[in-house]
N, C-alpha and C positions, 0 to 999 in steps of 0.2 A: 504494500500500500504506500503510495507516494506521500510526501509531506503535505502536498496541497489537498490530497484526498482526506488525510487525517484531520487537517485544519477545517475542512468543510464539514466533516462529521461532528467535530467539537462545536463548531459554530451552530450547526443544526440542532445539536442537543441543547445548547444554551438558549437558542431561539425558541425551541419547543417548550422548555421549562418556563421561559419568560411569558410565552403565550398562555401557558396553563395558569400561571399566577394571575395574569391579566384577566383571563376568563373567570377565575374564581373571584377576583375583586369585583368584576362587573356583576357576577351572580349575587354576591353579598350586597352590593349597592342596590340591585333590583329588589332583593328581599327587604332591605331597609325601606325602600320606597313603598313596598306593599305593607310593611309593618306600620309606617307612618299613616297610610290611608286607613288601615284597620283601627288604629288607636286615635285617629284625629290629631296627630302630632304635627306641629309646624315649628319652624325655627326663625329667629329674627333676621338672619342673613346666611349667606353661603358658608362663611367661615364657621359659624356655629353648627351648621348642618354637617360640614366635613368633620368637625370635632366629634359630633354625636355618632357619625357613621363609623369612625374608628373605635369608639367605645362599644357600639353595637357589634362590630366585627369581633372584637375581643370577647364579648359575652357570647356571641354566636359560636365561636371556636370553643369556648369553655363548655357550653351546653353540649355540643357534639362530642367533646372529649369524655365528659362524664357519662353521657348516655351510651356511648359506644364501649365503655369499659365493661358494662354488663354485670357488675358485681354489686349493684345497689337495688334496694327494694322500692325505689322511687325514680321518677324522671324529671328532668328540667326542661324548660322551654324558653324561647326568646319572647318572654311575656311583656306586659306593660312597662316593666322596669328595665328593659333590655338596653336602653340608651343612657342609663345611669351607671356611673362607677359605683362600686360598693361603698365607697366613702360618701358619695352623694346620697345614696340610698339610706345609709345609716343616719345621716344628718337630718332626714326629713320624714321618715316613715315609721319610726318607732315611738317612744315617748313614755316608757315606764321608768319611774324613779322611786325607790323605797324611801319613805320619809325618815329623816334623821331625828325627827322630834319624837319625844316619848309619847306612846299611845295613850289616849285619854282613858280615864277610869270611870267615866260617866256611865249611866245606865245602858246606853245603846251598845256598849262594847262589853264583851264577856271573854273569859278565858276557857269557856267550856267548848266541847265538841259534841253536838247533839246526836251525831251518828256513831258515837264511840261503841255503843252496845249492839250495833248491827252485826249479825253473824252470817247472813246470806244475802247475796245480791244477784240480779239477773245476769246471765252470761254476756248480754249485750244491752246497750241502751242508746237510743237516738231520740233526743228531745225534740228534734224536728218533726218526727212522726207523731209525737204527742201534741203537736200544735203549739209548742212553748217557745219557738224561736222565730223571730222576725226575719225579714230578708237581710241579706248581707249588705252592709253599708260601706262607705269609703271615707276614711278620715282625711284624705288628701295630704297636703304637706304640713298640716297641723299635727304636732307631736302630742296627740291626746288620745292615744290608744287606750289609756286607763279609763277614760270616760266611756268609750264604746264597750269595753269589757264589763265595767260595772253596770252600765245600762242594760246590756243583754242579760246579765244575771238577774236584775230586778224584773225585767220583762218576763223571764222564765218563771220566776217565783210567783209573780202576779197571775200568770195563766194557771199555774198549778193550784193556787189558793182560791181564785175567783172564777176560773173558767173562761176568763176573757184575756185575749192577747192584745196588749196596748203597745203601740210603737212609741217609745219614750224618747225624750230629748237629751242628746249628748251636749248640745250647745248650752243648755241650762247648767250642766256640770262644768263645762269649760269656763263659763262666765261667772258662775256663782259659788262653786265649790273650791274656794280659794284658801281655805285653812289647811296649809301644808301642801297644796297643789299649785302649779304654775300655768294652768290653762294649756296653751299650745307649746309650752316649754316643759313638758313632762309632769307626771303626777302619780298618784297611788290610789288604787281602788278602795282601800279601807277608808281613806279620807273622803272619797266620793260617797260611800255608804253613810258615813257619819253626817255629811251635809244633808243627805236625803232625810235622815231621821230628824235632824234639827229643823229642817224646813217642813216637816210633816208631809213629805211627798215629793213626787217628781211629775212634771207635766209632760204633755205629748210632743212628739216631733212636729206635728202640724201646728201646734200653738207656739212653739219655740224652735223654728227650723235651724238646721245646721248650716253654718257659714264658713267653716274651716279656717277660722281666725279668732283671735281673742276679741272680747267685747265687754262692755259694762253689764253687770247683772241687771236684768229687767225683772224687778221684784213683782210687778203686776202679773207678768206672764208666769213667773215661777210660783205664784200663789194658786194657780189653777191646777190642782193636783189630780193626776189620773191613776197614780199608784203610790202605795205607802209601804214602808217597812218599819219594824220596831227596833232593829239592831242588825248586827252582823257577827259572824264568828270566823276565826281562822282555822283552816285545816292543819292538824299537826304537821310540822315541817318534815321534809325528807322522808315521806311515808306514802308510797303509792297505794298501799292497801287502804289507808285512811281516805285518800283522795278518791279511790274507787267507791267506797261506801257513800261519800257525799255526792258524787256524780250520779249515783243510782237514784238519788232523790230530787236533785235539782241541778240546773246549770251552775257552773262554778267559775269565778274569776281566777285566772292563773297568770303568772308571769313566766316568760321564757327568754332565752337568748335568741333573738330572732333577727339578727343583723348580718349573718353570714351570707356568702354569695350563693350557696345552695338554697338557703331559705328565700333569698331574694328572687331566684329564678325557678323556684319549685313549681311543678306542674301537676303531678299526680303520683299516686302510690303512697306507701307508708314511709314517711321520712325517718331515716335511721342514722343520720350523722350530719357532720358539718356544723356543729354547734357545741358550745360549752355551757357554763353556768353563770356567765356574767349577765344577769337579768337586765333587759333593756326594752322589752316589748310585752304588752298585755293582750291576751286573747281570752276567749270564753270557752270553757270545756262544756260541750253540749252532748257528750256521749262517749261511748267506748265500744269496742267489739273485737272480733277475731277474724282475720282474713282466712281465705280458703286454705292457704298453706300453713295455717296455725299461728301466724304472727299476731300478737296482741297489739292493739293500738288505742290511742286516745283520739277522739274526734273533736277538733277545735274550730270555732268560728273566728275568722279574722276580720279585720276592718280595712282591707285594701281593695274592696270592690269585688264584684262577681267574676271579673275576668282575670283573677289571680288564683292559682291553685286549682282545686277541685270545686269550681263554681264559688270560690271565696272561702272554701274550707281546706283544712289540712288534716291528714291522719299522721300522728306521731307515735313512734314505737313505744309500747307500754312494757312495764316490768324490766326496766333498764338495770344494768349491773350496779350503777351508781344510785344510792338511796335518793339522791336529789332528783332522779328521773332524767330522761333525755332532754337536753336543752334546759334543765333546771325546772321542769314543769311542776315538780312536787315541793319546791322550796318555799314559795309564798302564795298559797291559794286561800281564797276566802269566799264567803257567800252571805247574801242578805238573809235576814230572818223576818218573817211576817208577824 
């Protein structure tokens, strides 16, 4: 083979590789355009669009890598958060913060666990099928997951106790439950429950609509109560068995570490990794069950809209080797009491 022939072969190989990369880049760009149309996403200028395209491509590659590994019980997707870096996602979509202030010792808080004596629970529970769960909501860029978690727990209890499912107001909690909470800058569900007790109730979403931003408490709207609670209790920490007992009787507010990249891009299946126990996000435990392959899971309602995860829900692996539970789900759980 002559030198010229060898050179032509090498040049042809490089050209072929370059063309393949170019085709892939065009393909991802097309997918980004399709993704933008699907999610109604627009950018202020082409510079911002190119920046978001690169982030999208990085997430696209990550999703394919994880899904192709085939050793996980869950799948990822280029979902609604696919043009955000994980740092951007963490800075806008979570919002749980455990209060550093001593817990009140007033009548609405107790140290008891009303389900301690429970000895038998159903093998599975789905409070959605009991009509005790409202539709999945979207907190947007307001870091008030705590308000959505607490509200869903109160909605569930209200349905169980009264037979009526009321769609309650998260914005009321964002604006008014300020004792130990910071509205769109993180908070804690126990403080939200405590406010609802002191206010003698929570109003409806229709009366006090969600705005995804901080605001001044409208005491007139807050006075139109649609649901009431008398107190709240904490589930014994680091005890999935205790959490199971409580979840068998009502939806439970729980905190998790929900800022990881796998969590961000979760699509379906039983989530089994990619998280620790640095609690930063609040969700609502609305059931539990066992998959066909025998894997036990928790069913949680999230507040990132219906186009994330399994129509807004996630299944998290249950009976983890760590007493804290996977993603710390058993560390700080609580529920309202009627």
